[in-house]
N, C-alpha and C positions, 0 to 999 in steps of 0.2 A: 504494500500500500504506500502510495506517495503521501508525503506529509508536507504541508506548507507552514512556513514559520513567519509569523508577524508579531512584532513587539512581545516577545517571550511567550506568545500563545500559540499552541499548535492545534491546527484543525486537520481533520482527515478528509482527503479528497474523495470524490465518488469513485466507486468501482466501475470497471468497464463491463457493464451488464450485458451489452450486446455480444461482446467478445466471449464472455463466460457462457452465455446461453448458446451461442454459436458452436463453441467447443463441445458442450454437452450433447447437442443435437448431432453434431458430426460424429462423435464417438458412438452414439446409439446407432446412427446410420451405418457405420463401419461394422459394428457388432451384428447388425442385421444384413450383412453381406451387401452393403451398398444400397440399402433400401432408400429410394429417392425421397420418400415422404419426410425423412429425417436429414439425409445428407444435403439435399439442395437448400432447405431453409437454414441448416447449420452453416453451410458455405456462405449464404447471403448475409446472415447475422454476423458471421466472423468478418466478412469484408467490410460491413458497416462499422464493426468494432475496431477495425484497423485505423479509423480516423481519430480514435481517442486513446489517451494514455490510461493505464499501462496496456501494452500491446501483446504481451506474451500469450495470453489465452486466445486472443483474436487471431494471432499468427498461427498458433497450433490448430485452432478450429478451421482456419482457411485451408491449411494443408490437408488435414484429415477429411474435411468436407469435400475438397477437390478429389482426393483419392476415392472417397465413397461414391461421388458422382461418376467418376470414370469407371469404377468397378460396376456400377449399375448399368452404364452404357455398354459395357462389354458382356456382363452376365445376363442382362435382360433379354437380348435377342437369342442368346444360347438357350435360355430357359423356354422361350417361346418356340424355338425350333424343336425342342424335346417334347413340349407339352401339346402342341397342336396335332401331331399325328396320333398321340394317345387319345386326345379328345375326339378326333374323328372316328377312331376305332371304337371308342365307348358309345358314341352316338349310333354307329352302325349296329352294334350289339343290342342297344336299347330298342332300336326299330325292329330288329329281328325278334326280340322277346315280345314286343307289343303285338307283332303280327301273329306269333305263335299263340298268344293269349286270345286274340280274336278268333283264330281258327278253332281253338278249344271251345270257346263260347258257342261258335256255330255248330260244332259237333255235339255239344251238350243240348243245344236247342233241337237238333235233329233227333237225338235220342228221346227227348221229351215228346216231340211230335210223334215219333214211332210208338211211344207208350200210349198216347191218346188215340191214334188213328190206325195202329197195326200196320203201318207202311211208312216208309221214309219220305220226306218231302222231295220234290223234284226241282225246286228252285229256292232262292233266297226269299222271293216274294211270299211263298207259302209260309215260311217261318216268320216273316215280318207281319203278315196279315193275321196270323194266329198269336201274335205277341210272344213268340218264343225267343226272339232275338231283337236287338236294337239295330236300326239301319246302319249306324256307324261301325258295327262289327263286320259288315260286308266289305269294308275297305281295309287294305293293309296299311302299315305305318307310312308308306310312301303315297298314301291317298289314292291308290288305284283299286278298282273293283277286283275282288278275288273271283276265282273260277269255281263253279259248282258243277260237279259231274256225278251222275248216278241218281239214286233215289228210287222210290217205289219199293222193290223187293231187296235191293242192295243198299248198303250204307253209303251215303254220298262221300265223295272225296273232294275236299276243299283245298285249293291251291292258290298261293300268292305268287305273282310273277317275280317277286324279290326286287332288289335295288335297280336292276336294269329295265324293269317294266315289261319284259317279254317272257311269255310262257314257253315252257319246254327248253329251258336253258339250265345251266348248272347252279344258278343261284336261286332257283325256285324254292319256296318254303311250303312244305306239305306235312301234315301230321296225320297219322293213322293210329287209332287206338291209343292216343296219348303219347306216341313216340314220333320223333322226326324222321 
């Protein structure tokens, strides 16, 4: 702390609050691997604190805040590059699961229809008209109409065209008796 001396009286000058807060935020930012929400404000407060004495905390905060900001600029895109493919894969898996659940709901509706009529339905419309299914269950997670084959004496086979939207390809989703 700097002291001013006038006529045998000593008064303590103000601390460099901006520099100290900037240093604290910069240190927190570095501890959080350059998290910009702390590093950038720490850097800014430290730079403001450099205009005032004492400058030690402000200088240290500016250096650490600069390192934290640079670390964020380097690590941020790397993390995005790692996370985006994983997110896309998770979204595809979620759509696949939603479609499988819709197919299962349609199969359960067909089984209930069979229990009431002693024959299987021949279309989604019969299931909808009898309130055995909801209309939204007839679409897959890609919002495409699923395919209904069979009915009458045979249990219907319900198929989704999958992500490519085309039937009879490798990515079609079809469940029979609760299995894929």
